[in-house]
C-alpha positions in Angstrom: -5.1 -9.9 -8.9 -2.1 -7.7 -9.5 -2.5 -5.2 -12.3 1.1 -3.8 -12.1 3.2 -5.9 -14.5 6.6 -5.7 -12.6 5.3 -5.5 -9.1 5.1 -8.5 -6.8 3.4 -8.9 -3.4 5.9 -8.4 -0.7 7.3 -11.6 0.6 6.3 -10.9 4.2 2.8 -11.9 5.1 3.0 -10.5 8.5 0.0 -8.6 9.9 1.6 -5.3 9.3 3.6 -4.3 6.2 5.5 -1.0 5.4 6.5 0.5 2.1 8.6 3.6 1.6 7.1 5.8 -1.2 9.2 8.4 -2.8 7.1 11.5 -3.2 9.8 13.2 -5.4 9.9 16.9 -4.5 7.7 16.3 -1.4 8.5 14.5 1.8 9.1 10.8 1.5 6.3 8.8 3.2 5.8 5.3 4.6 2.6 3.4 3.7 1.6 0.8 6.3 -1.2 -1.7 6.1 -2.8 -3.6 8.9 -3.8 -6.9 7.4 -5.5 -7.9 10.6 -7.8 -4.9 10.4 -8.4 -5.3 6.6 -11.9 -6.5 5.6 -10.9 -7.3 2.0 -13.2 -4.7 0.3 -10.5 -4.1 -2.4 -11.0 -0.3 -2.6 -7.3 0.2 -2.2 -6.6 -1.9 -5.3 -9.1 0.1 -7.3 -7.5 3.4 -6.1 -3.8 2.5 -6.4 -3.3 -0.8 -8.3 0.5 -0.1 -8.6 0.8 -0.1 -4.8 -1.8 -2.6 -3.4 -3.0 -6.1 -4.2 -5.3 -8.6 -2.5 -4.0 -11.9 -1.1 -5.5 -14.7 -3.2 -6.1 -16.8 -0.1 -7.9 -14.4 2.3 -8.5 -11.3 0.2 -6.6 -9.0 2.6 -4.4 -6.2 1.4 -0.9 -6.7 0.3 1.7 -4.0 -0.5 3.4 -4.5 -3.8 7.2 -4.3 -4.2 9.1 -2.6 -5.7 7.5 0.6 -4.5 6.2 2.8 -7.3 7.5 6.4 -8.0 6.2 9.5 -6.5 3.3 9.8 -8.9 1.5 7.1 -6.9 1.1 9.3 -3.7 -2.2 10.8 -4.8 -3.6 7.3 -5.5 -2.4 6.1 -2.1 -4.0 9.0 -0.4 -7.3 8.2 -2.2 -6.9 4.5 -1.0 -6.5 5.7 2.6 -9.7 7.8 2.3 -11.7 4.9 0.7 -10.6 2.1 2.9 -13.7 1.1 4.9 -11.7 -0.4 7.8 -9.0 2.2 8.1 -6.3 -0.5 7.5 -4.0 1.9 5.6 -2.0 4.7 7.1 0.5 7.1 5.5 3.1 8.8 7.6 6.3 10.9 6.9 9.2 8.5 6.5 11.7 8.4 9.3 15.3 9.4 8.4 17.7 6.6 8.7 19.9 6.9 11.8 
């Protein structure tokens, strides 16, 4: 279902996945999806196809890698608002220690 030509679903099919999204001049953020909570509605893919895909076996959300540039942040924020199950969260990225 992926619409982004160079993006691939992340290798991990764990129940939670994280992706660091460079927001350019803004604060870098982490996008996290809870695959267990996902209901497979696909609103995230419609809002941010460069960031999200749906698993072909169960329809649940997948984060695509490599992460897109900062221009995708607005699309990700829309996906968060439109997700009917609340399976997507965006938080400021933690600094490496």
